[in-house]
C-alpha positions as CSV (number, residue, x, y, z in Angstrom):
1,X,0.0,0.0,0.0
2,X,1.3,3.4,-0.9
3,X,2.1,5.8,2.0
4,X,1.8,9.6,1.3
5,X,2.7,12.4,3.7
6,X,0.7,15.4,2.7
7,X,2.1,19.0,2.7
8,X,0.5,20.0,6.0
9,X,2.0,17.0,7.7
10,X,5.5,17.8,6.2
11,X,5.2,21.3,7.6
12,X,4.2,19.9,11.0
13,X,7.3,17.6,11.0
14,X,9.6,20.5,10.0
15,X,8.1,22.7,12.8
16,X,8.7,19.8,15.3
17,X,12.3,19.4,14.0
18,X,13.0,23.1,14.5
19,X,11.5,23.1,18.0
20,X,13.6,20.1,19.2
21,X,16.7,21.3,17.5
22,X,16.5,24.5,19.4
23,X,16.4,22.5,22.7
24,X,19.7,20.7,21.9
25,X,21.7,19.9,18.8
26,X,20.7,16.6,17.3
27,X,17.4,16.1,19.1
28,X,15.6,17.5,16.0
29,X,17.1,14.7,13.9
30,X,16.1,12.1,16.5
31,X,12.6,13.6,16.4
32,X,12.4,13.2,12.6
33,X,13.8,9.6,12.8
34,X,11.3,8.6,15.5
35,X,8.3,10.1,13.8
36,X,9.4,8.7,10.4
37,X,9.5,5.3,12.0
38,X,6.1,5.7,13.5
39,X,4.7,6.8,10.1
40,X,6.4,3.9,8.4
41,X,4.7,1.5,10.9
42,X,1.4,2.5,9.3
43,X,2.3,0.2,6.4
44,X,1.6,-2.7,8.8
45,X,-0.9,-1.2,11.3
46,X,-3.0,1.3,9.3
47,X,-6.6,1.3,10.3
48,X,-6.2,-0.2,13.8
49,X,-6.0,3.2,15.6
50,X,-8.8,5.1,17.2
51,X,-10.7,7.5,15.0
52,X,-10.7,11.2,16.0
53,X,-12.6,13.8,13.9
54,X,-12.8,11.4,11.0
55,X,-9.1,10.5,11.0
56,X,-7.2,7.6,12.5
57,X,-4.8,8.8,15.2
58,X,-1.5,7.1,15.9
59,X,0.3,8.3,19.0
60,X,4.1,8.5,18.7
61,X,6.1,6.2,20.9
62,X,8.8,8.7,21.8
63,X,7.5,12.2,21.4
64,X,4.2,13.8,22.5
65,X,2.9,13.9,18.9
66,X,-0.2,12.4,17.2
67,X,-0.2,11.3,13.6
68,X,-3.6,11.8,11.9
69,X,-4.2,9.8,8.8
70,X,-6.8,8.1,6.7
71,X,-6.7,5.3,4.2
72,X,-8.3,4.3,1.0
73,X,-8.0,1.0,-0.8
74,X,-4.8,2.3,-2.6
75,X,-3.0,4.5,-0.1
76,X,-2.5,5.7,3.4
77,X,-2.6,9.6,3.6
78,X,-0.9,11.3,6.6
79,X,-2.7,14.6,6.9
80,X,-1.3,16.2,10.1
81,X,1.4,15.5,12.7
82,X,0.4,17.6,15.8
83,X,2.0,18.2,19.2
84,X,-0.3,16.8,21.8
85,X,0.9,19.4,24.3
86,X,-1.0,22.1,22.4
87,X,-4.4,23.4,23.5
88,X,-7.0,20.8,22.6
89,X,-9.1,23.5,21.0
90,X,-6.2,24.4,18.7
91,X,-5.8,20.8,17.7
92,X,-9.5,20.5,17.0
93,X,-9.4,23.6,14.9
94,X,-6.5,22.3,12.9
95,X,-8.2,19.0,12.2
96,X,-11.5,20.7,11.3
97,X,-9.6,23.0,8.8
98,X,-8.3,19.9,7.0
99,X,-11.7,18.3,7.0
100,X,-13.4,21.3,5.5
101,X,-10.8,22.4,3.0
102,X,-8.9,19.3,1.9
103,X,-11.4,16.5,2.5
104,X,-14.7,17.6,0.8
105,X,-15.9,14.0,0.8
106,X,-16.3,14.1,4.6
107,X,-18.4,17.3,4.7
108,X,-22.0,16.8,5.7
109,X,-24.5,17.3,2.9
110,X,-25.7,20.9,2.5
111,X,-29.1,21.8,3.8
112,X,-31.7,22.9,1.2
């Protein structure tokens, strides 16, 4: 199955890298390696994780991050990689933005 990391998720990973690299040299790279490993594990375990706001959510094993993804018959799409230490309202808002803008198939039908 094809694994695709979408642009918002790439930006999230880069933001996390920068944050951890400011904490101490090399930790940013460890962050990327760890999250990449978590994302790669989706090739085996996609679909078994709890659903949150229409996405499956994989919690990272080493960092306080959540990987939000969905899957089709052909591919696994990683939409966001968000810091779980953020305000829950902020996380909810980020996921709702993706649902409304990038995932029109998940929008409720319009009222007449």
